[in-house]
C-alpha positions as CSV (number, residue, x, y, z in Angstrom):
1,X,-11.7,1.1,-23.9
2,X,-9.9,-2.0,-22.3
3,X,-9.7,-3.0,-18.7
4,X,-9.0,-5.7,-16.8
5,X,-12.0,-7.4,-15.4
6,X,-12.3,-10.0,-12.4
7,X,-15.1,-12.7,-12.6
8,X,-13.9,-15.2,-9.8
9,X,-11.0,-16.4,-8.6
10,X,-8.5,-17.2,-11.1
11,X,-10.4,-16.0,-14.1
12,X,-9.2,-12.2,-14.7
13,X,-10.3,-11.3,-18.2
14,X,-9.0,-8.6,-20.3
15,X,-12.2,-7.1,-22.3
16,X,-13.2,-3.7,-24.0
17,X,-15.7,-1.9,-22.1
18,X,-17.4,1.4,-22.3
19,X,-15.7,4.6,-21.2
20,X,-16.8,6.3,-17.8
21,X,-18.5,9.3,-17.9
22,X,-18.3,12.7,-16.1
23,X,-20.5,13.5,-13.0
24,X,-20.9,16.1,-11.1
25,X,-18.1,16.6,-8.5
26,X,-15.9,14.0,-10.4
27,X,-12.6,14.2,-12.4
28,X,-11.5,12.3,-15.7
29,X,-8.2,10.7,-15.9
30,X,-6.2,8.9,-18.1
31,X,-4.4,6.0,-16.1
32,X,-0.7,6.3,-16.9
33,X,0.4,3.4,-14.4
34,X,-1.4,1.2,-12.2
35,X,0.6,-1.4,-9.5
36,X,-0.2,-4.7,-8.9
37,X,-1.2,-4.9,-4.9
38,X,-1.0,-8.3,-2.6
39,X,-4.4,-7.6,-2.1
40,X,-4.9,-8.2,-6.0
41,X,-3.2,-11.3,-5.5
42,X,-5.0,-12.4,-2.5
43,X,-8.2,-11.6,-4.9
44,X,-6.8,-13.8,-7.8
45,X,-5.7,-17.0,-5.4
46,X,-8.7,-17.1,-2.6
47,X,-11.1,-14.5,-3.9
48,X,-13.7,-12.8,-3.7
49,X,-12.7,-11.0,-0.2
50,X,-12.9,-7.5,-1.2
51,X,-14.3,-7.5,-4.0
52,X,-18.6,-8.5,-3.9
53,X,-19.1,-11.7,-5.3
54,X,-21.3,-11.8,-8.0
55,X,-25.0,-11.4,-7.4
56,X,-24.1,-9.7,-4.2
57,X,-23.6,-5.8,-4.5
58,X,-21.4,-3.7,-2.5
59,X,-24.0,-1.6,-0.2
60,X,-22.5,1.8,-1.4
61,X,-20.9,1.2,-4.9
62,X,-23.9,-1.1,-5.8
63,X,-21.8,-3.4,-8.0
64,X,-20.7,-7.1,-8.0
65,X,-18.0,-9.2,-10.1
66,X,-17.3,-8.7,-12.5
67,X,-15.6,-5.2,-11.7
68,X,-12.1,-3.5,-13.0
69,X,-9.3,-3.9,-10.9
70,X,-6.6,-1.6,-9.9
71,X,-6.2,0.8,-7.3
72,X,-2.8,2.0,-6.9
73,X,-2.7,4.0,-10.2
74,X,-1.3,7.5,-11.6
75,X,-2.5,9.6,-14.5
76,X,-3.3,12.9,-15.9
77,X,-6.4,14.8,-15.9
78,X,-8.6,15.0,-19.0
79,X,-11.8,16.7,-18.0
80,X,-13.0,18.3,-15.0
81,X,-16.9,18.6,-13.9
82,X,-18.1,22.2,-13.8
83,X,-18.5,22.7,-9.9
84,X,-15.0,21.0,-9.8
85,X,-12.6,24.4,-9.8
86,X,-9.3,23.6,-8.4
87,X,-8.2,21.1,-10.7
88,X,-7.2,21.3,-14.5
89,X,-6.8,19.3,-17.6
90,X,-3.3,18.2,-18.2
91,X,-2.2,17.7,-14.2
92,X,-0.6,14.9,-13.1
93,X,-2.9,12.9,-10.0
94,X,-2.9,10.1,-8.2
95,X,-5.9,9.1,-6.4
96,X,-6.9,7.8,-2.8
97,X,-8.7,4.7,-3.8
98,X,-11.4,4.6,-1.3
99,X,-15.6,4.1,-1.6
100,X,-16.8,5.3,1.2
101,X,-20.5,6.9,1.8
102,X,-20.9,10.4,0.9
103,X,-22.1,11.5,4.4
104,X,-18.7,10.5,5.9
105,X,-16.3,13.6,5.7
106,X,-12.6,13.2,4.5
107,X,-11.0,15.5,6.9
108,X,-8.2,15.7,9.4
109,X,-9.5,14.3,12.6
110,X,-12.0,11.6,10.8
111,X,-11.2,8.0,10.5
112,X,-13.0,7.4,7.6
113,X,-10.8,4.7,6.6
114,X,-12.8,3.0,9.4
115,X,-16.5,3.8,8.1
116,X,-18.8,1.4,7.7
117,X,-18.8,-0.6,4.3
118,X,-15.6,1.3,3.4
119,X,-14.3,-0.6,0.0
120,X,-11.4,0.6,-2.2
121,X,-12.2,1.7,-6.0
122,X,-10.5,-1.2,-8.2
123,X,-11.8,-3.8,-5.5
124,X,-15.1,-2.9,-4.7
125,X,-16.3,-1.0,-8.0
126,X,-16.1,2.4,-9.3
127,X,-13.7,1.5,-11.9
128,X,-10.0,0.5,-11.4
129,X,-6.7,1.4,-12.3
130,X,-6.6,-1.3,-14.5
131,X,-7.9,0.3,-17.4
132,X,-7.9,3.2,-19.3
133,X,-9.7,5.8,-18.1
134,X,-11.2,6.4,-14.7
135,X,-13.8,8.8,-13.5
136,X,-13.4,9.9,-9.6
137,X,-15.2,11.5,-7.2
138,X,-13.0,15.4,-6.5
139,X,-12.3,14.3,-3.0
140,X,-9.7,11.4,-3.6
141,X,-8.1,12.6,-6.3
142,X,-4.0,14.5,-5.6
143,X,-2.3,16.5,-7.6
144,X,1.2,15.9,-7.7
145,X,4.1,17.9,-9.2
146,X,5.4,17.8,-13.0
147,X,8.5,16.8,-11.9
148,X,7.2,13.8,-10.4
149,X,7.2,10.8,-12.9
150,X,4.0,9.2,-13.4
151,X,5.4,5.6,-12.7
152,X,7.0,6.3,-9.4
153,X,3.6,8.1,-8.8
154,X,1.7,4.8,-8.7
155,X,3.7,3.8,-5.7
156,X,2.3,6.7,-3.7
157,X,-0.8,4.7,-2.6
158,X,1.0,1.9,-0.8
159,X,3.5,4.5,0.5
160,X,0.7,6.0,2.3
161,X,0.1,2.4,3.7
162,X,3.4,2.9,5.1
163,X,2.7,6.2,6.2
164,X,-0.4,5.2,8.3
165,X,1.4,2.8,10.0
166,X,4.3,5.2,10.9
167,X,1.5,7.7,12.4
168,X,-0.2,4.8,14.2
169,X,3.3,4.3,15.6
170,X,3.4,7.8,17.4
171,X,7.1,7.4,16.4
172,X,9.5,10.7,16.1
173,X,12.5,11.8,14.6
174,X,15.4,10.3,16.3
175,X,14.0,7.2,17.3
176,X,14.9,3.0,16.6
177,X,12.5,1.1,14.3
178,X,12.7,-2.7,13.6
179,X,10.5,-3.7,10.6
180,X,10.0,-7.8,10.2
181,X,9.5,-8.6,6.5
182,X,10.9,-6.4,3.6
183,X,8.2,-7.6,1.2
184,X,6.4,-4.1,-0.5
185,X,4.9,-2.8,2.5
186,X,8.0,-3.5,4.7
187,X,10.1,-1.8,2.2
188,X,8.2,1.1,1.6
189,X,7.5,1.7,5.5
190,X,10.8,1.4,6.0
191,X,11.3,4.5,3.4
192,X,8.8,6.6,5.3
193,X,10.9,5.8,8.5
194,X,13.8,7.1,7.0
195,X,12.8,9.9,5.5
196,X,10.9,10.7,9.2
197,X,14.3,10.9,10.5
198,X,14.3,7.4,12.3
199,X,17.1,4.8,12.3
200,X,15.8,1.6,10.9
201,X,16.8,-2.1,11.4
202,X,15.0,-4.7,9.0
203,X,14.8,-8.4,9.9
204,X,14.4,-10.4,6.5
205,X,15.3,-13.9,5.0
206,X,15.4,-13.6,1.5
207,X,18.6,-12.5,-0.3
208,X,16.7,-10.6,-3.0
209,X,14.6,-9.1,-0.4
210,X,17.8,-8.3,2.0
211,X,19.6,-6.9,-0.9
212,X,16.5,-4.5,-2.4
213,X,16.7,-3.0,1.2
214,X,20.6,-2.1,1.1
215,X,20.2,-0.9,-2.2
216,X,17.8,1.5,-1.8
217,X,19.0,2.7,1.7
218,X,16.1,2.4,3.9
219,X,17.8,0.3,6.5
220,X,20.7,1.1,8.2
221,X,21.0,-2.4,8.9
222,X,19.2,-5.7,7.6
223,X,19.4,-8.7,10.0
224,X,18.8,-12.8,8.6
225,X,17.3,-14.6,11.7
226,X,18.9,-17.7,10.4
227,X,22.1,-15.9,11.3
228,X,21.9,-13.8,14.3
229,X,19.3,-13.6,17.1
230,X,17.5,-10.3,15.7
231,X,16.3,-9.2,19.1
232,X,20.0,-9.1,20.9
233,X,21.5,-7.6,17.7
234,X,18.7,-4.7,18.0
235,X,19.6,-4.6,21.9
236,X,23.4,-4.9,21.3
237,X,22.7,-1.4,18.9
238,X,20.8,0.1,21.4
239,X,22.7,-0.2,24.7
240,X,20.5,-2.6,26.0
241,X,17.1,-0.5,25.6
242,X,15.3,-2.1,22.5
243,X,13.8,-0.4,19.6
244,X,10.9,2.4,20.1
245,X,8.6,0.6,17.8
246,X,8.4,-2.6,15.9
247,X,6.7,-3.1,12.5
248,X,4.9,-6.5,12.0
249,X,4.8,-6.8,7.9
250,X,5.0,-10.3,7.2
251,X,2.1,-12.2,8.9
252,X,4.4,-14.5,10.0
253,X,4.3,-15.8,13.7
254,X,8.0,-16.3,14.3
255,X,8.2,-12.1,13.2
256,X,5.7,-10.9,15.3
257,X,7.7,-13.1,18.4
258,X,10.7,-11.3,17.4
259,X,9.5,-7.9,17.7
260,X,7.8,-8.4,21.1
261,X,11.2,-9.5,22.4
262,X,13.0,-6.6,20.0
263,X,11.2,-3.5,21.1
264,X,11.8,-1.6,24.6
265,X,9.4,-2.0,27.5
266,X,6.5,0.4,27.0
267,X,7.5,0.3,23.0
268,X,5.1,0.2,20.4
269,X,4.4,-2.9,17.7
270,X,2.1,-1.7,14.5
271,X,0.7,-4.6,12.7
272,X,0.8,-3.9,9.1
273,X,0.1,-7.1,7.5
274,X,-3.0,-8.6,6.5
275,X,-3.3,-11.9,8.2
276,X,-4.9,-15.0,6.9
277,X,-5.2,-16.8,10.0
278,X,-5.1,-16.1,13.8
279,X,-1.5,-16.1,15.3
280,X,-0.5,-17.3,19.0
281,X,0.8,-13.8,20.7
282,X,3.0,-13.9,23.9
283,X,0.3,-11.9,26.2
284,X,2.8,-12.4,29.1
285,X,5.7,-10.8,27.3
286,X,3.3,-8.0,26.4
287,X,1.8,-7.7,29.2
288,X,5.1,-7.4,31.3
289,X,6.7,-4.9,29.1
290,X,3.5,-3.3,28.6
291,X,3.9,-3.2,25.2
292,X,1.1,-1.6,23.1
293,X,-0.3,-3.7,20.1
294,X,-1.4,-1.7,17.4
295,X,-3.5,-2.4,14.4
296,X,-3.7,0.0,11.0
297,X,-5.6,-0.5,7.8
298,X,-5.5,1.7,4.7
299,X,-4.7,5.2,5.4
300,X,-6.6,8.5,6.1
301,X,-5.0,12.0,5.5
302,X,-1.6,10.4,4.6
303,X,-1.5,11.2,0.9
304,X,-0.8,15.2,1.2
305,X,2.5,14.3,3.3
306,X,3.9,11.4,1.4
307,X,3.6,13.4,-2.1
308,X,5.4,16.0,-0.4
309,X,8.0,13.6,1.0
310,X,7.9,12.3,-2.9
311,X,8.0,16.0,-4.3
312,X,11.1,16.9,-2.1
313,X,13.1,14.2,-2.7
314,X,13.3,12.2,0.8
315,X,11.9,9.6,-0.9
316,X,13.0,7.8,-4.7
317,X,10.0,5.6,-5.4
318,X,12.1,4.3,-8.8
319,X,14.2,1.6,-7.3
320,X,11.0,-0.1,-5.8
321,X,9.5,-0.8,-9.4
322,X,10.9,-4.1,-10.5
323,X,8.9,-4.5,-14.0
324,X,7.1,-2.6,-16.0
325,X,4.4,-4.5,-18.7
326,X,1.3,-4.1,-20.4
327,X,-2.5,-5.1,-19.9
328,X,-2.5,-8.1,-21.9
329,X,0.3,-9.5,-19.8
330,X,-1.2,-8.7,-16.6
331,X,-2.0,-12.4,-15.8
332,X,1.1,-14.4,-17.3
333,X,3.8,-11.4,-16.8
334,X,2.3,-10.0,-13.3
335,X,0.3,-12.3,-11.3
336,X,2.1,-15.3,-11.9
337,X,5.3,-14.1,-12.0
338,X,4.7,-12.5,-8.0
339,X,3.5,-15.6,-7.0
340,X,6.1,-18.3,-8.4
341,X,9.4,-15.3,-8.3
342,X,8.0,-13.1,-5.8
343,X,10.9,-12.5,-3.7
344,X,12.5,-10.8,-7.0
345,X,10.1,-8.3,-7.5
346,X,8.8,-5.3,-5.1
347,X,6.4,-3.7,-7.4
348,X,5.3,-4.5,-10.8
349,X,3.5,-1.8,-12.6
350,X,1.4,-1.8,-15.5
351,X,0.3,0.6,-18.5
352,X,-3.2,0.0,-19.3
353,X,-2.6,1.4,-22.7
354,X,-0.1,-1.3,-23.7
């Protein structure tokens, strides 16, 4: 079968590799679509980061580069192991792409995303969604309803990132949120917030991203910080109080400063973005307003909820797909497009059989 294999920085090759074999407790899946993630771009431009460098195997998977890429994917079950009794061939599924030790339980109340040596399928080994087929441990496979399109379903993984940020914020229906940055994760986080009944403001510079936020209906209002004082606009619309929660989705210091100003006293800011540098934080403002600054990584027990939101039609993922390509175009039509023309795209998804 064909697969996209990561060897090193700016060295991704489309190769023929052996098909994976079914093992006890596992599920075989024909991959339908796989999204290109910002993490994949970082690996391409700056890596290896999550990907274990050649000769330095990951402590759980035992693999190192070259590895098959892709962790945002959907597909159809083709075969299940004899000890898997709750899935059947033909079912549509998505994968929660974790590599976690077998003795770590993936159940409510367990922060398995924080367990030692955690990594992701499609980065740390164990196959990936940028291949025609994959075999995955049953506990990470989530069935989806037949009426959910598989191209849309490829976005459930990044949607779960936004949902986990929502959970970490402690926000509730009726609260007011300000999202800093309308890139892919900012937009999908906003989609979750709207579906959960929040009023959502977005701060963004890019004309294309502002248009996408309005087009998808994930924001009640979109502010351009070149045109208005965003924090002041938020206060004006909340009777001077400020937003209940803020979400940092840009890894830009001035956005974090804006959020510290825009949230109310005793408000919460969730940092969703991955920073490549250490920013300065206005600690006096954080202290004097008693703001809670919260981190978030990945997801835990979030897939079930976001799948339900999609199945019930509360989130339409179609408008966030801005490109569909085949595996041969992964670098030229995918990675390079997202690097040179990123403002025009939210998610480019890949058909590994094309």
